[in-house]
C-alpha positions in Angstrom: -121.1 -87.4 -47.3 -119.7 -88.6 -44.0 -118.2 -92.0 -43.7 -117.9 -94.2 -40.6 -114.9 -96.5 -40.8 -114.6 -99.5 -38.4 -111.2 -101.3 -38.6 -111.2 -104.8 -37.0 -108.4 -107.3 -36.6 -104.6 -106.9 -36.9 -102.3 -104.0 -37.4 -101.8 -105.2 -41.1 -105.6 -104.7 -41.5 -105.2 -101.2 -40.0 -102.7 -100.2 -42.6 -105.3 -101.2 -45.3 -107.9 -99.1 -43.5 -105.5 -96.1 -43.5 -104.9 -96.5 -47.1 -108.6 -96.6 -47.9 -109.1 -93.5 -45.8 -106.4 -91.8 -47.8 -108.1 -92.6 -51.0 -111.4 -91.3 -49.8 -109.9 -88.2 -48.4 -108.5 -87.4 -51.8 -112.0 -87.7 -53.3 -113.3 -85.1 -50.8 -115.1 -87.4 -48.3 -115.2 -86.6 -44.6 -115.2 -89.0 -41.7 -117.1 -89.4 -38.4 -116.9 -91.8 -35.5 -120.6 -91.2 -34.8 -123.1 -93.7 -36.2 -125.8 -91.0 -36.0 -123.9 -88.7 -38.4 -122.7 -91.3 -40.9 -124.1 -91.7 -44.4 -121.9 -94.7 -45.4 -120.3 -97.3 -43.1 -117.3 -99.4 -44.0 -116.2 -102.3 -41.9 -112.7 -103.7 -42.6 -113.3 -107.2 -41.3 -111.2 -110.0 -40.0 -111.6 -113.7 -40.0 -108.3 -115.1 -38.7 -109.8 -117.0 -35.8 -113.3 -117.7 -34.6 -113.6 -114.8 -32.1 -112.4 -112.3 -34.9 -114.9 -113.7 -37.3 -117.7 -113.4 -34.7 -116.7 -109.7 -34.0 -116.8 -108.8 -37.7 -120.2 -110.5 -38.2 -121.7 -108.8 -35.2 -120.3 -105.4 -36.3 -121.9 -106.0 -39.8 -125.2 -107.0 -38.2 -125.4 -104.0 -35.9 -124.7 -101.6 -38.7 -127.0 -103.6 -41.0 -129.8 -102.8 -38.6 -129.1 -99.0 -39.0 -129.1 -99.6 -42.7 -132.4 -101.5 -42.7 -133.9 -98.7 -40.7 -132.7 -96.1 -43.2 -130.3 -94.4 -40.8 -127.4 -95.4 -43.1 -127.5 -94.9 -46.9 -125.0 -97.7 -47.5 -123.0 -100.4 -45.8 -119.7 -101.9 -47.2 -117.9 -105.0 -45.9 -114.2 -105.0 -46.8 -111.2 -107.1 -45.9 -110.7 -110.8 -44.9 -114.3 -111.9 -44.0 -115.5 -110.3 -47.3 -112.8 -112.1 -49.2 -113.5 -115.5 -47.6 -117.3 -115.5 -47.2 -118.5 -113.5 -50.2 -121.6 -115.6 -51.0 -122.5 -116.1 -47.3 -122.5 -112.3 -46.6 -124.6 -111.6 -49.7 -127.1 -114.3 -48.6 -127.2 -113.9 -44.8 -126.7 -110.0 -44.4 -128.6 -108.5 -47.3 -128.2 -105.0 -45.7 -124.5 -105.0 -47.0 -124.5 -103.2 -50.2 -121.0 -103.6 -51.5 -118.2 -106.1 -50.8 -114.5 -105.2 -51.2 -111.9 -108.1 -51.2 -108.6 -107.9 -49.6 -106.7 -107.0 -52.8 -109.2 -104.5 -54.1 -108.9 -101.8 -51.4 -107.8 -99.3 -54.0 -111.4 -99.5 -55.4 -112.9 -98.2 -52.1 -114.1 -94.9 -53.7 -116.0 -96.7 -56.4 -117.5 -99.0 -53.7 -118.6 -95.9 -51.7 -120.2 -94.3 -54.8 -122.1 -97.6 -55.5 -123.4 -97.8 -51.9 -124.5 -94.2 -52.0 -126.4 -94.7 -55.2 -128.1 -97.8 -53.8 -126.4 -100.0 -56.3 -124.9 -103.3 -55.1 -121.3 -104.2 -56.1 -118.4 -106.6 -55.5 -114.9 -105.6 -55.9 -112.3 -108.4 -56.0 -108.9 -108.8 -57.6 -106.6 -111.7 -58.1 -105.3 -112.8 -54.7 -101.7 -112.7 -55.8 -102.0 -109.1 -57.2 -99.2 -106.7 -56.4 -99.7 -105.3 -52.8 -101.1 -101.8 -52.3 -98.3 -99.3 -51.5 -99.8 -95.8 -51.2 -97.6 -92.9 -50.1 -100.6 -91.0 -48.6 -102.6 -92.5 -45.7 -104.8 -91.1 -43.0 -103.1 -92.2 -39.7 -105.3 -93.6 -37.0 -102.6 -94.2 -34.4 -102.3 -90.6 -33.1 -99.5 -89.5 -35.5 -96.4 -90.2 -33.5 -96.1 -93.9 -34.6 -97.2 -95.8 -37.6 -97.3 -99.3 -39.0 -95.4 -100.0 -42.3 -96.7 -103.1 -44.0 -93.7 -104.3 -45.9 -95.3 -107.5 -47.5 -98.6 -109.2 -48.2 -99.7 -112.8 -47.9 -97.7 -115.9 -46.8 -96.0 -119.0 -48.3 -95.6 -121.0 -45.0 -98.9 -122.9 -45.1 -99.1 -123.6 -41.4 -101.9 -126.1 -40.9 -103.9 -123.9 -38.6 -103.9 -120.7 -40.7 -106.3 -119.3 -43.2 -104.1 -116.3 -44.3 -102.8 -117.7 -47.6 -106.4 -118.4 -48.7 -107.5 -114.8 -47.9 -104.2 -112.9 -48.6 -102.4 -115.0 -51.2 -98.8 -115.9 -51.5 -96.0 -113.8 -50.1 -95.4 -110.5 -52.1 -93.0 -107.9 -50.9 -93.7 -104.2 -51.4 -90.8 -102.7 -53.5 -88.2 -101.1 -51.2 -88.5 -97.7 -53.0 -92.2 -97.5 -52.3 -91.6 -98.4 -48.6 -88.9 -95.8 -48.2 -91.2 -93.1 -50.0 -94.0 -94.1 -47.5 -91.7 -93.8 -44.6 -90.4 -90.4 -45.7 -94.0 -89.1 -46.0 -94.8 -90.6 -42.5 -91.8 -88.8 -41.1 -92.8 -85.5 -42.8 -96.3 -85.9 -41.1 -94.6 -86.2 -37.6 -94.2 -90.0 -37.1 -91.3 -90.8 -34.9 -91.6 -94.6 -34.6 -92.1 -97.1 -37.6 -93.4 -100.5 -36.7 -92.6 -103.0 -39.5 -95.3 -105.5 -40.1 -96.2 -108.4 -42.5 -97.5 -112.0 -42.1 -93.7 -112.6 -41.9 -91.2 -109.8 -42.0 -88.1 -111.9 -42.1 -88.7 -113.0 -45.8 -89.0 -109.5 -47.0 -87.5 -109.2 -50.5 -87.0 -112.8 -51.4 -89.5 -112.6 -54.2 -88.3 -109.2 -55.6 -84.6 -109.3 -55.0 -83.8 -113.0 -54.7 -82.6 -112.6 -51.2 -83.7 -111.7 -47.6 -83.5 -107.9 -47.8 -84.9 -106.8 -44.4 -81.5 -105.8 -43.3 -81.0 -103.5 -46.2 -84.6 -102.0 -45.8 -83.8 -101.3 -42.1 -80.6 -99.5 -43.0 -82.4 -97.3 -45.5 -85.3 -96.6 -43.2 -82.8 -95.6 -40.5 -81.4 -92.9 -42.7 -84.7 -91.0 -42.7 -84.7 -87.8 -40.7 -87.3 -87.7 -38.0 -87.6 -91.4 -37.5 -86.2 -92.2 -34.1 -87.3 -95.8 -33.4 -87.8 -98.7 -35.8 -89.5 -101.8 -34.4 -89.8 -105.2 -36.1 -92.8 -107.6 -35.6 -93.5 -111.1 -36.7 -90.1 -112.6 -37.4 -90.3 -116.3 -38.0 -87.4 -117.8 -35.9 -86.0 -120.0 -38.5 -85.6 -117.1 -41.0 -83.6 -114.8 -38.7 -80.2 -114.3 -40.2 -76.9 -113.3 -38.7 -77.1 -110.2 -41.0 -80.4 -109.2 -39.4 -79.0 -109.7 -35.8 -75.8 -107.6 -36.7 -78.0 -104.9 -38.3 -80.1 -104.7 -35.2 -77.0 -104.6 -33.0 -75.3 -101.9 -35.0 -78.1 -99.5 -35.9 -79.2 -97.3 -32.9 -82.5 -96.5 -34.3 -83.6 -100.1 -34.4 -85.4 -101.1 -31.1 -83.8 -104.1 -29.4 -87.2 -105.8 -29.6 -88.3 -108.7 -31.6 -91.5 -110.5 -32.0 -90.9 -114.2 -32.8 -94.1 -116.3 -32.9 -93.1 -119.9 -32.1 -96.6 -121.4 -31.4 -95.2 -124.4 -29.5 -92.1 -126.2 -28.2 -93.0 -129.9 -28.7 -91.4 -131.1 -31.9 -94.3 -133.5 -32.5 -96.8 -130.7 -32.3 -94.6 -128.2 -34.3 -94.6 -130.8 -37.2 -98.3 -131.2 -37.0 -98.6 -127.4 -37.1 -96.5 -127.4 -40.3 -93.9 -125.2 -38.6 -90.3 -125.3 -40.1 -88.4 -125.4 -36.8 -87.9 -127.5 -33.8 -87.3 -126.8 -30.1 -83.5 -127.2 -30.5 -83.4 -124.6 -33.2 -85.6 -122.3 -31.1 -83.1 -122.6 -28.2 -80.2 -121.9 -30.4 -81.8 -118.9 -32.1 -83.0 -117.3 -28.8 -79.5 -117.9 -27.4 -77.8 -116.2 -30.4 -80.1 -113.1 -30.0 -79.5 -112.7 -26.3 -75.8 -113.3 -26.7 -75.4 -110.7 -29.5 -78.0 -108.2 -28.1 -78.0 -108.7 -24.3 -80.8 -106.2 -23.7 -83.1 -107.5 -26.3 -86.8 -107.8 -25.4 -88.3 -111.0 -27.0 -92.0 -111.4 -27.5 -93.7 -114.6 -28.7 -97.2 -116.2 -29.1 -98.3 -119.7 -28.4 -101.3 -121.9 -29.2 -102.7 -124.1 -26.6 -104.7 -127.2 -27.2 -103.6 -127.8 -30.8 -105.2 -131.1 -32.2 -103.4 -134.1 -30.7 -101.7 -132.1 -27.9 -101.3 -134.4 -25.0 -100.7 -133.4 -21.3 -97.1 -134.3 -21.9 -96.8 -131.9 -24.8 -98.4 -129.2 -22.7 -95.9 -129.9 -19.9 -93.0 -129.8 -22.3 -94.2 -126.4 -23.5 -94.7 -125.2 -19.9 -91.1 -126.2 -19.1 -89.7 -124.5 -22.2 -91.6 -121.2 -21.3 -90.3 -121.4 -17.7 -86.6 -121.8 -18.9 -86.7 -119.4 -21.8 -88.3 -116.6 -19.7 -89.7 -114.5 -22.6 -90.2 -110.9 -21.8 -93.5 -110.8 -23.5 -95.9 -113.7 -24.2 -99.4 -114.3 -25.3 -101.3 -117.6 -25.4 -104.3 -118.3 -27.6 -106.5 -121.4 -27.4 -106.5 -123.3 -30.8 -109.3 -122.1 -33.0 -110.7 -124.8 -35.4 -111.0 -122.9 -38.7 -112.7 -124.5 -41.7 -110.7 -124.9 -44.8 -107.5 -125.5 -42.9 -105.7 -128.8 -42.6 -105.7 -128.8 -38.8 -109.4 -128.6 -38.7 -109.5 -132.1 -40.2 -107.0 -133.6 -37.7 -108.3 -136.2 -35.3 -108.0 -135.7 -31.5 -109.5 -132.2 -31.4 -109.0 -131.0 -27.8 -112.0 -129.9 -25.7 -112.5 -126.2 -25.2 -112.2 -126.4 -21.5 -108.8 -128.2 -21.7 -107.5 -125.6 -24.2 -108.5 -122.8 -22.0 -107.2 -124.5 -18.9 -103.8 -125.0 -20.5 -103.8 -121.4 -21.8 -104.5 -120.1 -18.2 -101.6 -122.3 -16.8 -99.2 -120.8 -19.3 -100.4 -117.3 -18.7 -100.2 -117.7 -15.0 -96.5 -118.8 -15.4 -95.7 -116.0 -17.7 -97.3 -113.4 -15.4 -94.8 -114.4 -12.7 -91.9 -114.1 -15.2 -93.2 -110.7 -16.5 -93.7 -109.2 -13.1 -90.1 -110.4 -12.0 -88.6 -108.8 -15.1 -90.5 -105.6 -14.5 -88.9 -105.4 -11.0 -85.6 -106.0 -12.6 -85.9 -102.8 -14.5 -85.9 -100.7 -11.4 -82.8 -98.5 -11.3 -82.3 -98.6 -15.0 -82.2 -95.4 -17.1 -84.3 -95.7 -20.4 -85.3 -93.6 -23.3 -89.1 -93.5 -23.5 -91.7 -92.1 -25.9 -94.5 -90.0 -24.4 -98.0 -91.3 -25.3 -100.1 -88.8 -23.5 -100.9 -87.3 -20.1 -103.1 -88.7 -17.4 -106.1 -86.4 -16.8 -105.8 -84.1 -13.7 -102.4 -85.2 -12.6 -98.7 -84.7 -13.3 -98.3 -88.2 -14.7 -97.6 -89.1 -18.3 -98.0 -92.4 -20.1 -95.0 -93.5 -22.0 -93.6 -96.6 -23.8 -90.0 -98.0 -23.6 -88.2 -99.8 -26.4 -89.6 -102.9 -24.8 -93.3 -102.0 -25.4 -95.1 -102.3 -28.7 -98.3 -100.2 -28.8 -101.5 -101.9 -27.6 -100.0 -105.3 -26.8 -97.3 -104.6 -24.1 -97.1 -102.4 -21.0 -96.5 -98.8 -20.3 -94.3 -96.6 -18.1 -96.0 -94.0 -15.9 -93.8 -91.0 -15.7 -94.2 -88.7 -12.6 -93.3 -85.1 -13.6 -94.6 -81.6 -13.7 -92.7 -80.9 -16.9 -94.6 -79.9 -20.0 -94.3 -82.8 -22.4 -95.9 -83.5 -25.8 -97.1 -86.8 -27.3 -94.3 -88.3 -29.3 -91.5 -86.5 -27.2 -88.5 -88.8 -26.3 -87.1 -88.3 -22.8 -84.6 -90.0 -20.5 -86.3 -91.7 -17.5 -85.1 -93.3 -14.3 -87.2 -96.4 -13.4 -88.2 -96.1 -9.9 -90.8 -98.9 -9.5 -93.1 -101.4 -11.2 -96.7 -102.3 -11.0 -97.3 -105.7 -12.5 -96.6 -105.4 -16.1 -96.0 -101.7 -16.1 -93.2 -99.5 -14.9 -93.0 -96.2 -12.9 -90.4 -93.6 -13.5 -89.2 -90.0 -13.1 -87.2 -87.7 -15.4 -83.5 -88.5 -15.3 -81.2 -85.7 -14.8 -77.4 -86.4 -15.4 
């Protein structure tokens, strides 16, 4: 049988998808991207915000139509939406044969067997079960970079977030299992590891009684074949001096940090349940830039949180203007049921949320374009992503660019390069968020 896999949502969800693909490959299944060839379809769903939920539901409905017409033998809903809305899916989308919760991905082969046999089923495990940590995965990222999920769940309980209810409390993956995974990824040709979790900075506190991300980074850096290690989702209040020193001292660790701050108004931060304030944010950003002068800082913000006034928005605008983040994304607040923020008074109108988002992004665009221009004349090591068709131009990424969310460097050369190669490049120009360069010859 051929299986169609659709992975929606975040990179952490993608790791779950790759683990499920690995399990099915071991059982002898083959995969297809063509709906017309598929016998079974699996949708790894997301429900973090309203748009993600809608995308997951629409995908299930579209594939459900193929199931109803007999063009699919079975349809499986896995992941966060299946975890959160089990009864609703069973009632509203009867074409779904089997459900697989977030902690039951290791039962995907049994789910496929049930779907193929026309037998309904539900696979769920206790939310706080040990996180999956398979050594063998089927990479879907092209093979030269891979995400390494180092923990599952979250303890923060931000008032806008549903993650603890669909992923459970924070549980770290044992370090030995992560090192083993990374060694296997390196054997398979992976050159860049991207560490992800709902929060990477707290790695190890539950297993080892202390923040152990620096130790994990040092061990991963010893693996032959791994050239870049990138860290995402570091809560600013949890960034330690040891982590900063490790990043500064270890050449394989990219000078890039994703620190989601969400807002800069102390009043709004308190209502969000965040554990920092603007003063601490300023101090932490200052420490990072002082110790690692070329660090690239990425963050995310929420516009129009309940109770956000025009004054709060203007305070956030001033903060963004002063901090000049290298990368920044803004998302209008999404009122999610079963979260504390959904019940707060003074919900902000959608048009206001979107207008404030647009103002912040317009400001950030000017900052980002200026920072891109400032890169002209610098020599950088880049990773080749591929070649532009019918031309002597390659697409590459610098240490400042995480896959799929940041920009690219377009490399003009007639040299024969391969995806995953690292080359030295002189930046010769910029085009909005992207850079232009040529091979650097000393």
